[in-house]
N, C-alpha and C positions, 0 to 999 in steps of 0.2 A: 476323446477330445478331438480326434482328427476329423470328426464330422462337423465341428463348430467353425463359424466364420467370425471375423472381427473387422471393424473399421476404426481407424485412428484419424483424428484431426490434430495436427501438430503445429505449434507456433515456435517463435524464436527462443522461448524459454527453455526448450529441451536441449539447446545447444550450449547453454551457459557452462555446464560441467566440462565441456570439451574446450573451454577457454575461447569460445567464439566471442568476438567483440560485441559489446552491448550497443544499443542505439546511441547511448550517451557517448561511448568511445568513438564510434564512427563519426558522430557529429563533431567531436573534438578534432579528429583528424582532418575533417573537411574544413573547419574554420581556422585551425591553428597551424597545421603542418604545411610545408611548401610543396607545390605541385608544378609540373610542367605540361604544356600542351605540345605534343610532338607533331611533326609534319604529317603523320599518318592519322591525325585527328583523335588519337587516343590521349588520355591524360595518364601521367605516371607520377609516382612519388619522386620528389626531388632529393637526391642524396649528394653529399659533399663530393663524391667521386664522379658525379655526372658531368658530361661534357655538353650540357644543354646551353643553348644560346640565351642571351638576355631577353630576346623577343619571345622565346618559348616560355620562359618564366613569367614574363610580363603579361602575356595573354591569359595564362592560368590565374595570375594574381588579380587581374581585372574581374574575372568571373567570381573569384573568391570574395573580393571586396563588395561586389553586387549582392552576394548572399549575406554578407555581414550587415549591409544597409537594410536589406529585407528583414533580417532578424530583429533589428532595432524596432522596426515598424510593427511587427506582429507579436512580440514577446508579451507586452502588457495585456493584450486581449486574452492570450492563452493562459496567463497567470490568473486572470479573473475567472474565466470560464472553466478551466480544467486544473488550475493550481499547479502548473508545470511550465518549464521553459520550452521553447521551440526546439525542434530537432530536424534532421535532414529530410524526413518525409514531409514535414510542413513546408520547407523551402521548395522541395521539388513540386509539390502541389501548387504553390503560389506561382512559381515560374511557368509551369505548364499552362495555368489559367491565363497568365499574361500573354504568352505566345499565341494561344488559341484566340484570344480576343483581338490581339494586334493583327492576326491573319484573317479575322472575321470568320474563323472556323466555328467557334462557339462564342457568340457575343454575350458578354457578361457586364451589363450596365452598372452593377453594384460595385465593381472594382475601379471605375473610372477615376474617382478622386484619389484613391490610393496610388494608382498607376501614374497619374499626373505628378504627385509628390515624388514618387520613386524616380521618375524621369529627370526631374530637377536635381534630386539629391545625388544621382549617379551620372549626370551628364558628362563629367570629366572622364568617366570610364568608357562610355560607348561612343563618344565623338571621335571619329577617326578609326573606330574599330571596324575591321573588315566585315562586310555584310554578306551573309549567305542566304538571307531570307528576303528577297525582293517582294514587295507587296504593292499591287497595282502598278507594277513597272518601276517602283521607286525602292531603293535600298532602305531597309529598316535596320539601322545599326543597333537600336535598343533591343528589338525583338531577337536579333541575332546573338547579342551578348546574353540575353536571358536564356535562349535556347542552349547555348554552349555551357552556361552555368548549370543547367539541368543535366547536361551530359557529364560535367565534372562530378556531380553527385553520384551518378551511376558508376563511374569509374572508381570513385573513392570506396563505394560499397564493394565493388568487384575486388579491388586490391586488398581490402580488409578481410575478405572471406576466402580468397583463392588458396591460401596456404593452410586453412583449417581442415586437417585431414585425419585427425585422431579422435574417433567417436568414443566418448566416455558416458556411461550411464544410459546407453540405448539398448541394453541387453533384452529388455522386454519386447522390443520390436523383432529382433532376430528369433527370440524364443517363440513368439506368436507365429512367425513365418514358418518355422520348422514344425510346430505342433498342430496348427490348425489347417482345416481344409482349404480356406481361402482368407487372404488378408488384403484389404484395401487401405492404403496409406495416403491420406490427403494432407499434404504439407504446404505451409505458407512460406517455408524457408527457401532462400536462394542458395544456401550452402550445399555441400555434398555429403554431409555427415550421415544422413539416412542411407544413401546409396553405399557409402563406404562401410557402414555397419553390415549391410547385406553382403557386400563383396567379401569382407573379412571372414564371414561365416559361410562363404561359398553358396549363398542363396541366390538363385536366379529369379529375376523379376522382370516385369513388363513396365515400360514407362512411356509408351506411345511412339518411341523412336527405335524402330527395329530394322529398317532397310539400310544396309551398309552401302556406302558410296565413297570409295577412296578413304580419306582420312576422317570420315564423318558418318553419322547415322541420321537419316532423314526421318522427319515426322511421318509416321505410317498409319496413325489412328488405330494401332493394334495394342490392346491391353490384355488380350486373351491368351497369349502364348504361355504364361506362367500363372501359378496360383497366387503369387504375391504381385501386387500392382502398386505402382507409385504414381500419384497424380500431383504434380507441382503446380498448384493453383496460381502462384505468383511468379512462376518462371524460375530460371536457373542461371547461374554464372557460366554454365557450359553451353547455353543456347544462344544462337544468333539467327537473325532474319536475313535471308540471302535472296537477291534478285537476279534472275537470269532470263533474258529474252522476255521481259515484262511479266514473268511468272514469279510468284513468291514461293520460296521454299523455306521451311523451318528446319534448322539443322542443330544437332547436338555434336559438338566437337569434344571428345573425351579428355578430361584432365587427369583421370586416374591412370597411373603408369601401367596397370594391368590391361587397360583398354586402349590407351593412346596409340594412334597410328603414326606413320612415318612423316606426316606433314607434307606430303607431296600431291595430295588430291586437290581438286579444283576448289574445295570449300575451305582449304587452309587459309587462303587470303581473306576470307570473310571474318577472320579474327580481328580485322581492322574495323569491323562494325561493332557498335556498342552491344554488350551482352543483353540478352532479351529477358529481363525480369521487370516486375512492376514495382514502382515506388509512388508515394504521394497519397496522403489521406484524402479520400474523395475522388481524385482524378483516376486512380487505378480502377475504380469501378466502371469507368467508361469502356474499359477493355474486356469486361467480363462477358460481353455478348457478341464479340466479333473476333474474327481471325483465329489464331491458334488458341488463345485463351477462351474464346467462345466455345470451341470444341471441348476443351478440358472442363469447363464449367458445365457443359451439357453432360459430360461423363459423371461429374460430381452429383448432379441432379438424379441421373438414372441409377448410378451405383448405390446411392443412399437407399433406394427402394428395396435393395436386397438385404438391408440391415434394420434391426430394431434397436440396436445399441450403437451409439457413436462415442468412442473414448477420446476425450479431449485433454491435452496437456500442453503447457507452454504458450497458450493463446491468450492474448490480452483483451479480447472481446471488444476491440475498437474498430473493426472493419464492418461497416454497415451492410455492405453487399453480402458478406459471408453470414452475418447475423440473421439477415432476412431469410436466407436460404435454410439456415438451421431451424429457425422458428417455424417456417412453413413445413419442414420435414417433421418436426415435433408434433405439429397439429394435424398431420395427415393420418395418424393412427394413434389409438390409445396405447398401443404397445411400444411406440417409439420413445426412447429416452436417452439422456446424456449421462455418461459416467465421466466425472471430472477428477483428474488426478492433480491435486493442488495443495501444496503444503500450507498449513495455517499461518506459517511465518511469512508467507508471501502477501501480495495485495489482497485486500478483502473483496471477494467476488461480489458480495451483496451491494457494494457501492458502485460497481461498474454500471455504466449507463444502460447497457442491455438488460442487466439483471435487476435494476433498482425496483421495478414494478412487477417482476416475475418470480424472484427468488423464493419468497415465502409460499407462493401458490404451487410452485413446481417441485420444491425440495422434497425428496423421498417419495415423489410420485412420478414426475417426468425427469427429475434431475437427482442423481446420486453422487455423493461427494466422498472420495477417499482422500484423507488429509495427508497425502504423501506425494512427492514429485514422482514423475515417471521413472526416474533413475533409481528410486527406492522401492519400486513395485515389481512383483513377479507375475507370471501368468496365473499362478494360483490365486493371487489377490483379486483378479478381475474375472476369473472363469465363471463364477456364479451369475454374473451379469450378462453373459453372452447368450 
C-alpha cells in the first residue's frame, strides 16, 4: 500500500461531526447576534461584559441592518430558483458586486435598478456614515457601508470557526497519510480541522507556507517538503495579506498552540487585517486566477495530473469554478474518475445542478459512489479505487 497515492477534495460537510457551525448557524449569528466594530477595524461578538462604546455597537448594527434589507430583496428569487433561503455567502457576493460597480472596478448594469432601490431603502443607514472609499474624489458613503458589511461577514465566519479545534471523524485522512506514498488534500474549508487531525497524529505536511519569519510563516510556494500536502483552495482563518514597502506578502500566523509563536514578530500586527479566505457565490471565482489563490489553483490543476482517482466528501457541488476544473480533469483521461463518499441520508446528488445531466452517464464509469460519509470509511473501503 505504501506505493499508492491518493487525492481528496473536501468540503464543509466533513466538519459537521466536529460540531463546526453550519452555513445556517453562521448566517443566524450574522443576522441575529450583536457585534461591535472596534477601532482596529475588526468586528467582534458583543458580550454583556464588553466595555464597547455606543458608537462601536452602532456602526456594526448599521452594517448588520444593511444585510437584513439585502436579505429581503433576494430571498424570494432564491426560493423560486433554488428552493432555499439566502445565507451569508449570498450576502457577501451581492455586497462585493455592489462595491465593484460603485467603484467602476467591474461594471454591472444588471444590478442598477436593485442598487437604486437598496440605496433608498437604507439611506438612513449610510447618510452620515464615515466614508473610506472616495470615488472620483467624492466620498461614497453607501459603498463604504457595503464594503464594511462584507468585512463583518468575514469576521463572523472567523469568530464562528476559530475555536473549532477537535477533529472528529477525520481518521481516514490521517490513516491515508500514514499508509500511502503520497497524499494531496484539496480542501475548501477555512477551518483548521484537517491540519489539527494531522498534528494530532504527528504527521508532517506541506501547505505552501514554510519560510519562518518571527511569529509567522511566509508563503514560499513549497509543497514538496513532505509526502502529505494540504491545498486550501478557499483560504484559511490563519492567513493574512501583508503589505510592506509596496510589496505583498502572504502570511500564515499559527493558531495551533503547538505552532504559535510569541507574537513579537513584525507580522503579528497584521492580525488587524481581515483573515484571507474566500466567500461569496460567484465572486470568489474572480480570485481563482490571481495572487495567492491563482498560485494555489495552478497547483490544483497540476497536482490532479498525478492522480486518476479523486476522493470527494462533504462538498455540495455548488462552486462553478471548482466544478469546471473537475469536469475538465474527468474528461482529460478515460482513467480519471471520482469516488464520492456520501451517505444516502444526505442530499440527493443526482439533483445537484452539476450532476443533473451527468449522473446517469457517469455512474459506475467515471463516478463511483460509496454510500457512507468520510467519517464512516476506512482506508480499506477506498483502497481498490486508488
